[in-house]
N, C-alpha and C positions, 0 to 999 in steps of 0.2 A: 584890238578891238577896243575903242573907248566905250565906256557905258552911257546909258543914256539915264540923265539924272532923275526923270521922271518914271521910267521902267524900273532903275533901281529900288528907287522909295516902294512899289508896285512889289516887288520879288523880294525885298528885306522883311516885309510886312507878312507877305505868304511863307517865306522861310521861317520867321518868327511863331507863326501860328502851326506850320508845320512839325517843327523841332517839338515846341509845349504837346502836343498831342501824337507823338512819335509817328509821323506819318510822310518824313523826309523821301524815302523811296516811292513812296506811291502817288504823291503829289509831283514828283518829276516826272516818273510815269504818263501820269495822266495830260500833265503839260504838253510831252512830247507828243502824245497821241494827238492832241487837240493840233498842235502845229503842223503835225504830219497832214491833217484833214486839211487845215487852212491852207498850206502849200498845194495840197494834190487840187484842191477847187476854185484856189483862187478867192476864198469868200473874202477876205479881207479886201482883196485887192481891187474885184471888179463888182460886188452883189455891196458889200457893205459900204461903198467909197461912191457907189450911184446917187447920185444927188435927188432923188425922187425917192430914196428909202429912209423912211422915220425909225426912230428908235425904237419904237414898239415892234416893227415887224422886223428889225435884226433882233430884239429880246425872244419873239417868238421862234426864229429861224434857231437861237441857240438854244432856246427850252428843247425843241423838237430834236435837236440832233446831237446833244450831249447829256441830258439829264438824265436817260437811263445807263449810261455810259462812262460818265467820271462824277464823281462824289461833287456834292454841293459846293464846298470849298471854292473848286475850280469854277463851276458854273454861274457861281457869287460873282467872282473877278470878272469874268466876261461880260456879263451882266453891269459889274461898278463900271467896266473901262467904256462900254457901250452909254452908261450914264454920263459919264466924264467926258465922254467925243476922245477918246484915247486908244482908240481900239488899232491904232498905228503903232503902239508901243508892246504890243504883244509881247511879239520875237525878242525884244529887247528884256522884257521881263523873263523869258525863258532862259535865255542864256544868263542873265544875272541871277536867276536862280539857282541854274546847274552850278555855278561859280561857287556861289555861297553854300549850296550842299556837299558839294566835293571838298569843300574846304572845311566845312563841320567832320566828315569822315574820313579828313586826312588823304584826299585823293587829289591827284594835281594834273593836268594834260600838260604832255609834254610833244612838241615837233621835233622827229629827229629827220635832220635831212642826210641824205647817203647817195653815193653814186648807184648802187644796184636797190632794189626793193631787199627789206630785210626778213627774214624767215619770221615764223612764230617763235623759236628758241631764240633766235637773236632778238626778236623785240623785248622777250622777256628778259634776258640776260642785260640788257638796257635799262628797263625799268627797273629792274634788282639795283644795279651801281647806281644810277640815279636817283631812287628815291633815297636811298642812304645819303648821298649827298646832299640834296633837297629837304630830309626830313621831314618827307611823306613816307605813309604808310604804303600808297599804290600809284604808281603810274599808267596813265592811259597813253599809248604811244601812237601818235598819228605820222606813219614814214611818208617824208615826200622826197620821191626821186630828183636828183639834182645832178645834172649829166657836167654839170659847172666843175663839180667837188672828183677830184683824182681819187681820193680814197680817204676814208677815215669817216669819222662823222662827226656833224653839229648840234647838240641839242637844245631846242628852246623851250625852257618849262618858267613861265610867267615871265618877268621880265629880266631872268637871268640865259645867259648863252654860253655853253659849253662846247668850245671850238677845238674839232680834235681832228680837224682837217690836213690833209699833206700839205693845200694850199698854204695854209696859216704858218703851217710850221716850217716852210720854204721861205715865207716872208720873213719870221722870224730869222732866219739863217740868214738872209738875206741882210736886214736889219745889222745881226752883230759881225758882219763883213765891214759892212760901210762904218759902223758906229766903233767899231769891237766891241770887247767883251766888257763892258764895264759894269760892274756891280753897284747896288745902292742898296 
């Protein structure tokens, strides 16, 4: 997923503030909570995009809904987005903030494609092996079952892909048979 340039600037500023004040985890949780509320209520899509909704009405809704539940930093972010008519980038800010916070904590997200769902123990084993390969302290595993995979697994961490599927091994064998076993 490509990052939104404006959303990334907001996320970076929020991240710097949170890091300076030792609030990385709490801000991340609050952004996640607000995001869940927005998704559950369609507040951003339906209410805030209504043509008759004024900025002051939006701010009032935000203050009433979130002031007692999240920190002033997150409420002020929402109010700033309303002032700058940037409410639509909120979800991008949340995603970019998560990535920045995870990077700072040495955590990466990994997508693991397998023929069958991995057990918790298997996920942990994959996380241990690939955290060493990627130089991360911890990997968060998202397992996707892909029936096209005959066996083995394919792991995507950021821009890197580790393909240990049976299909890719068969493809390499086929190429060796066609072109010979040429070492370079």
